[in-house]
N, C-alpha and C positions, 0 to 999 in steps of 0.2 A: 388757485383753489378758491371757489366761491363759497360763501357761508350758506348753511342749510336754510331752506325757506322757513319762515316762521309759521306757527300753526294757523293763524288767521288766513295766510295765503293758501296753505294746504286745504283748509276747511272750505274756502271759497271755490277752489278748483274742484273739490269733490262734490260740492253742492251743484255746480254746473253739470258735472257728470251725472249726478243723480237725477237732476231735472230732465236731462236728455233721456235717461234710461226709464224714467217713471212717467212718460207722456204717451201712453197708448192712445190710438185714435178713439176707441170706445172702451169703457171700463165695465167688466163683468161684475154684477152685484155680488156674485158668490165668491169672487176672488178676495183674498185677505188684503187689508189696507197696505200692509208692507210685504213686499216680495222678499224672497231669500237674498236677492242681490242687494235690496235696500238695507236689510239687516246686516249683511256683510260690510256694506259701505259705512253704515253708522258705527259699527263695531271698530272698523279700521280708524275712523276719525277719532272716536273716543280713546282708542289705544294710543294714537299719535299724540293727542293732547296730554294724556297722562304721562307718556314718555318724556315729552318736552318739559312738562312742569317738574318732573322728578329728577331727570338726568341732565338737563341743560347746563347746570353749573359745573358738572363734573367733566364736561368735554375739555380735554387738555388742549391748550394752544399748540400749534405746530412749533417744535423747538427751533429757536434761531440761535445762531452763534452771536455772542455779544460782539459788538463792534470793537475792534482793537483801539485802545487809547492812541491818540496821535502821538507818535514818538518824535521827539525833537531831533532834527537831523543836523542842527547847527551846534557843533561843539564849542564854537567861539561864544555864542549866546549863552550856552550853559556855563562856560567858564566865567563869563562876566557876572552872571546871576549868582553864582556860588562862590565868587571871590577866588577862583583857582587861577594859578599862573603857569602850572606845569601840566602837560597832557602826555600820557604815555600810551602810544598805540602798540597793539600787538598783532602779529601774524602768527597764529597758533594752530597746529593740527592736533597735537596730543595734550595740550593744556599747559605745557611748561613755559612757553613764551608769555602766556596770559598770567601765569603765576608770578613770573619775574616782573611783569609790568605792574601788577598789584603791589609787589614789594617796593618797587621804585616810587610809586605814587604815595605809598604809606610813609616812605623815607622822608619825603619832602618837608613834612611838618617839623622835622628835627633841625631844619635849616631855615625856619621862619617862612617857609613857602607852603603852598597848598597844591596838591596834585590830584589828578583823576586818571584812571586807566580807561582806555576806549578801544572798542572794536571798530576798525576802519570800515567794516561792512555796514555799520549802523549809522555812519555819519557822512556828510557831504565833504569829501576830502579836498575839494577845490577851495574850501574855506581856509585852508592852511595859509594862504597868502595874507589872510586877515590877522594872523597871530600877533604881528607887531602892535596891533591896537591895544594889546594887553601889556602893561608894564612888566619888565623883568620876566618875560614869557619864554618858555622853552618847550620844544617838542622832542620827546624821546621815542625811538622806535625799537621794539624788541621783535626782531623778524626771524622766524624759523624758515628753513629751506626744506621742501618736501620732495621726495622722489628724485628725479634727475634734474635738480636745479630749479624746480618749480616753486611758485608761491603756494602758500597754504590756501585752503578753500576760502577762508574769510578775508584774505588779502588779494585775491585774484583781481577784483575790480580795481583796487587801488594800483596794483601793478600795471594793469592795462592802461589805466588813466595816466600814470607816470610816463609810460612808453609813448603814448599818443600826444599827450598834452604839451603845451609850451607856457605853463604858468610862470609868473614872476614871483619868486620867493625871496626877493631882496628884503633884508631885515628879519627874516625868519631864522631863529637860532635852533640848532638841532644836534642830536647825537644818536648813534645807532649801536645796539648790541645785537650781534648775529648769533643764531643758534643753528648748529649743524653737526656733521659727523665726518671726520677726516678720512674715513675709509671710502667715502663716496667721491665720485669723480668731480662733482660740482659743489665742493665744500663751501658752505655759507654763501652760495651764489645770490640768494635773495637779499641778505643783509648787505653784501658788498654793492649790489646794484642800487638799493635804496640810498645808501651812503653816497655813492658816486653821483646818482641822478639828482639828488637834492642840491648838491654842490653845483652841478651844471646849471640848475635852474635859479642859482643866485643865493641859496640859503647859506648861512654861516655855520660851519661845523665848530662846536665849542669844545668837543673832546673826541679823541680818536675812536675809531670803530673798534668795538669789543668783539672778540672771536671766541665763541663757546664751542667746545668740542665734546660731543656726547660719547665719543669713543674713549676719551680720557676721563676727565672729571669736570663735567659741565658746571656743577655747583661751585666748584673752586674757581673756575674761570670767571663765572659771574661775580662771585664775592670779591675776587681780586680786582676786577675791572671797576666794580661799584665803589670799592674803598678808595680808588684814585679819582673816580668820576666826581663824587660829591665835593671834595676839596676844590677841584677845578671849577665847579659850578659856583661855589662860594666866592672864589677869587674873581671869577668873571663878573658876577653880579654885585660884588662887594657886600656880601652878607656873611653872617657868622652862624655856626652851629649853635642851637639853643641849649645843647647839652641834655635835652630830654631823651632819655634812653628807655623810658618806661613803656610797657606794653600798651598798645592802643587797640581797643576792641572796635571792629568794624560793624559788627552785628549785635543786636540785643536779643535775649531769649524771651520768648513768650510761651508759656505752658498752657495748653488747651485742656480743659477738664470736661466740657460738655459739647464737643464738636460732633456734628453729624458725620458718621463714618464715610458717607459718600463724598465728603469734601476733603478727604485725606489722601495724599499721594501714596501709592503703594509700589512705586518703581517706575512709573511713567516718566518720560523725559521732557515732555512738553505739555500737551493737553491732558487735563485730568480725565481719567477713565478711557484714555486712548487705546489701552490694551484690550478693553472689553468691547469697545465700539470702534473698530478699525476703519479708517477712511484714507484713501490715497490723496495726494501723492506721498510716498514714503521716503523719508530722508533721515538725517542725523537727529532731528528733533522729533520725528514721528516714524520710528522704525516699525517694520512689519514683523508680526509674530509668525515666523515660518515653521510649520510642523516638520519635525525630523522624521524622514521616512526610512533612512538607512544609516546605521552606525556600526561599521565593522572594523575589526583589527586587520591591518594590512600585513604586518610582519609575521613570519611563521615561527620565529624563535627570538632569543635574545632578551635582555633585561629592559628594553625600551618598549613603549606602546605607541605605535604609529597607526593612525586611524583615518578612515574615509567616511565622511558624512554627506548625506544628501538632504537638502532643505527644499521643501515644496513651496513654490511661489504662485501656485495656481490661483487665478482670480485677483492677484494683487496689482496687476498692470505694471509690474516691475519688468524692465527690460535690461539685458546686459549683453556684453560682447566678450569674446574670448580675450583674456588678458586683463579684464577688469578685476577689481578687488571687492570682496564682500566684507563689510564691517559688521561685527557682532558685538552686542553689549552683554558682557558676562556678569555674574554676580559673585560676591565674595563668599568664602567658605564659612558656613554657619558656626563651625567650631571656633574660629578666630573671633567672629562677631560676639558670640556668647561669652567667650573668655574675657574680652575687653569689658563687657558689662559687669562680669563677675569681679575683675580686678578693681574697677572703679566703683563698684557697689551701687549700681544704678538699675532702675527698672527700664529696660530697653523699649518697652511698649508705651512709654510716656509719649503723648502727642505734643509736638512742639513746632514753633516757627522761629527761624532766625531772621530778624528783620533788619535791613540796612539802616544804620544810624544817619546816613546821608540820604535824605528823602529825595534829593534830585537825581540820585544815581539810577541808571537804567537797570542795574543789577539789584533787584529788590531782596534776593535771598542767595545764599551760596549754593543751594540746591533746591529742587522743588519743595515748597512748603505750602500748608502744614503737612507734616509727616511724623513718623516715629523715629527714635534713635536707631531702632533695629533696621528700619528701611533705609535710613541714611547710611549706616555702616555696611549694609548688605548691597545696596544698589548704586549709591551715589558717591561714596568716598573711597579713595585708594588707601587701603589699610595694609597692603602687602609690600609695597616698595619702601626702601629705606627713606625716612623723612629727611627733608632738606634742612639746612642749618637754621633758617628763620623759624621753623617749627620748634627746634630745640631751644632757640633763644627765647621764644615767647612762653614755652612751657617751663623753663628753668625756675621761674618765680614760684612754682607750686611744689618744688622739691624741698622738703623740710630738713633733709640732711645737708649741712653746708658743703660737704665734700662732693655729693652728687650734684648739687646746684653749681658748684664751681666747675666740675667736669663738663656739664652741659653748656655753660657759658663759654668755656674754653673752646669747645668744639664748634661753637657758633661764631667764634672770633676769626679774625684774619691773620692771627699770629701763626708762624710756621709750626709751632708745637700743636696749636689748636687744629690746624688743617691736617696734620699728620694723625692726630688722635681721631678726628672725624673719619678720615680715610680708613684707618685700621679698625676702629671700634664699630663704626656704623656701616660703611660701604663694603669693606673687605669681608666683614663678618655677616653681611646681609641681614642686619637687624631691622625688622619692621617695627611699627609703633608698639605692637604688643610685646615684642622682645625687649624694647626699651623700658616699657612700664614694668615688666617682670624683673629686669636687671637693675632698675633703680627703684627699690621698694618704697622709698619715701616720696616718689613722684606720683601724685594723685590729683591730676588737674580736673577742673569741672568738665564734664563731658561735652557741654555746649561749646566751650572754648576750643576743645580738641576738634570737634566737628567743624568749627569755623576755619581752623588752620589746615586741616588735611586737604590735599588736592582732590579734584574730582576723579572718579574711576572712569577711564577712557575706553572707547571702543577698540577692539582688536581687529586688524586687517589681515585677511588671508587672500592669496592669489586664487582665483576661481579655477577649479580643476575640471571644467566642463565647457562645452560649446553650446550656445543658445540655439544654434541651427539644429543640433541633435537633441538637446534637452531644454526646450523653451520654458518649461514649467518647473525646472529643477536646477539648483545650484549646488555644485559639489565642492567639498573642502577636504584638503589633505593636510594633516598636522601631526606633530609629535608631542606627546604629553611631557610637560616639563616638571621634573621632580628631582631635588638634589639635597644633600646634607650640607649644612653650613658649618663654619668653624666653631660655632657654639654648640654643635651637636643637634641642632633643631633640623627638622625636615621642612624645606620650603617647597611649595607647590605652585606651579604656574596657574594664575587665576582662570584664564579663559580655557586652556586646554584640559584642565581637570574638570571644569564645569561641562565642557562639551563631551568629554568622555562619559559623563554620567547621563547624557541625554539619549536615552533609548527610545526607539519609535513609539512604543506604548509603555507607559509607566502606570501600573495599576489601573488600566482602562482609560487613563488620560493620555492625550497626545502631548508628547514633549515638544515644546516650541522654543525658538531662538529669536530674540529681537534683532533684526538685521536691516541693512540698507546697502545700496551699491555705491562704490566710489569709482568713477570713470578713470581710466588709465591711458597712458600713451603707448602702452605695451601692446602693439597691434601687428597682426599678420600683414604681409605686403598687400597693397591694393591689387596688384596683379598676381593671381594665383600661380602663374607660370614661373614666378621668381623662386629660386631655390631658397630653402631656409636651413640654417644650422642652429640647433637648439642645445644649450648646455645647462643641465639642471640636476646636480646631484642631490640625494636625499629628498626632502619635501620640496626642493626646487623643481621637481618634476611637475608640480601642480599645474601651472598654466599651459605646459606643453601637452598635457592630456587633452586640454581644450583645443589646442592648436591642431593636434593630430586628428581628433574627432572631426574638426572642421575641414581639414584637408581631405579626409575620407569622404565627407558629405559632398564636398565640391567635386570630387572624382565621380561620385554616383550621379551628380547632376550633369555629367558629361563635360565638365570644365577641364582645361589643360592645367595640370598641377605639376609644378617643378619638383626637383629633388627635395626630399624631406629627411634631414639627417638629425639624429638625436645622440647626444653624449650624456649618459647617465652614470651616476656613481653611487655605490652603497658599501657597507662594510663586508658582508658575506653573501654570496649568491643564495645560499639555502636559508638565510635568516631574514634579510630586510630588502630584498629585491622587490620594490613596490610596483604594483600593477604588472607583474611579470607576464601573466597570461594574456592580458589585453595588448601589451606591447609586442609580444611574440606573434599574436594574431595580426596586428597591424603590419608587422614585417612580412608575414607570410602572404598577406593580400597585396603587398607592394605599396601600401600607403606610406610606410616608413621605408625609405630607400636604404638606409643603413642605421642599425641599432648598435651603438658602441657603448659597452658597459665596463666601468672600472670597479673591480671588487678590491677595495683598499686593503683588506686584511686577510685575504685568502692565500697569501703567499708571504714569504719573508720580507720582501721589499714592498713598501706601500705604493700602490698605483692609484693615481687620481685622474680626473677628467683631463687636466692639462697635459698629462703624459700621453694620453690617447690622441689628443689633438696634434701634438708634435710627431707622434708615430705616423699619423695619417696626413702629414703636412702637405704633400703634393696635391691630394684630393681637396684638402681644405683651401689651399691657395687658389686652385683652379676655380672652385665655387665662388670664392670671394672676389678674386681679381678679374676673372674672365666672365663668369656667369652672373655677376651682380647679386650674389646671395645676401640675404639678410641674416644677421647674427643676433641671437637672443641668449641672455644669461640670466638665470634665476637662482637665488640661494644666498649663501653667506657672503657678505660684503667684505668682511675683514681679511679673509685669506683667499677663499676660492675665487672670487671675482677678480681680485688683483693678480692671482697666479695665472688665471685664464687670459687676462689682458696681456700679461708678460709673454705668454705662449704665442699670442698673435703677433706681438712685436717681433719675437724671434723668427717666426715663420716669414714675416714680411722682410726682415733683414736677409734671411738666408735665401729665400726663393725670389724675392723681389729685388735683391741687390741693393737694398736701402741701408743707410746708416741708422743708428738707433734713433736719432732725432727725427729723421725722415719717416721711420716706421711709426713713431709716436704720432707724428703729424698725419700720417696715412689713416691711422685708426680714429684720430680725432675728426677727420673729415667724414669718415663713415658715420660717426655719431651725429655730426651736423646734418647729414643727409637722411638720418633716421634709419640707417642700415646696421647700426650697432646699438642695441637696446638692452637695458639692464632693469631687472626687477629684483632688487637685493635688499637685504636687511642685516643688521649687525647685532 
């Protein structure tokens, strides 16, 4: 973009033009000295000069993005500069591993050591071999496993590097705490791999691999491991606990009284005003605000609310494939937010910043700042999940009733009575932070400390219920609204599903929007469309298979050879919650669906589930799998359904393949390795 020419240059150019136009060969004496053209040109010049003089200072410069400050990628240099000797890396998808890493880094000071938590995505992990340069140094890894034994997004590069690299980690001391869920086939695969691989590369394990199970009590697993881990560290390095058990603040509060409203975050996750001025590419830090075009109830009756939503991604440049997940960022219920403000007696519209006391930390704030308490509690903080024991421990000091303070400290301890009390009073009773504040009337912590301690509100993932071949500008979601009564008589509502339920296409003339991005998945249709597919998805597990069936239909229309497409679906009652019944019947009628098998679990005395139908059709199932190279897909509940379906396949392989149970298990494992047995499950 060139600067506009200055008036002298315009003036000179126009004079030349005038000179050319005002040089007739002979001048008539009766003609006026200035012609109409001359007057017009002089007027134009005068106007331009006046415009330039008056308005030139108001021309706004073209906005530029500020260059990002250079981020230090050497964690070793940072540790040396800040006197740290413990680094805690985290591979986190939902924030829990990051939370545990922060707690371990904070613990270090109690043992006369200094720790920092670190995102492996932000640092050069090949520097790990330099760790012995720091005296009494230790690397801790809190590694979550995502999906089918996959690394989390932020640890993918580290995982790839570990697989490919041949670094020498001699002298590096480490330990690993793994986060996973026993109901999944590849339980804690990432943590196990990192633990094993570091040892192979010469690092010294100073404490046993910790195994956290989210299907049980992940918090208790972590606390129990941690209680044994630190004494082992003390023994190894010959240090003693300082005995400092006091609360340590990580952030300091700054209240803003006269800040420009344009500088205040109102729910954005990365760039300020990114919701007003949307720019691709869209991802977890920069979600796209997708307008809701459809929101309809799917079930005809019953006390549940199952819904189908369609999000418009026109013009966003977002691409997706059948089987991918859509991540949505929900907001908390304003009733809970307002009640927290009421109980703590604070003005939620106070503009604040929480600034990290460690100036060298990459994490300057616990959530985008400056913002208001209301925005933080609405958009950024998890206020509905039961708080972890470290939150209770830190908040206990603010309870003025000795009995309440004692109970909080007990629940945060590792004693058997404390663990049992935490399990029953917090977890089993589903008490969120508001319920705890209400049930401990003397507990009135400063709201800024509460905001520092609460974990971040996480995105929710849904299996996409559409095919981009058929719906390139639309993403479909199928979900059930979560709402239940707790043991304390309170009604708890699922954050995301209740928020989505309220998202009607037009809300008082405004378009309802959902902040979203796409997470790629390994849950894919076979590369060869001629391969048969067996899809098993009861309830909302039908979601990705709506996309699969749409895509197989589209492939047929393109003249491609499409193999058998078999669906096993299950619901409670045919006349109540048979989701997408009309669409599925139509797909069966047109031959896109070769077979539609539906288990109505409660329409008869004996409950019938999808695994029963698989066993009933065992000959056809075995032929497709063993002879015709069918791909098997399972979506839905991991705890019961996925396990029962897998057992059904074991039994079919035993009976019709003449295999022993061990051979049948191995047969299905081989299908998984070949990518012919895929699961998209949750617990």
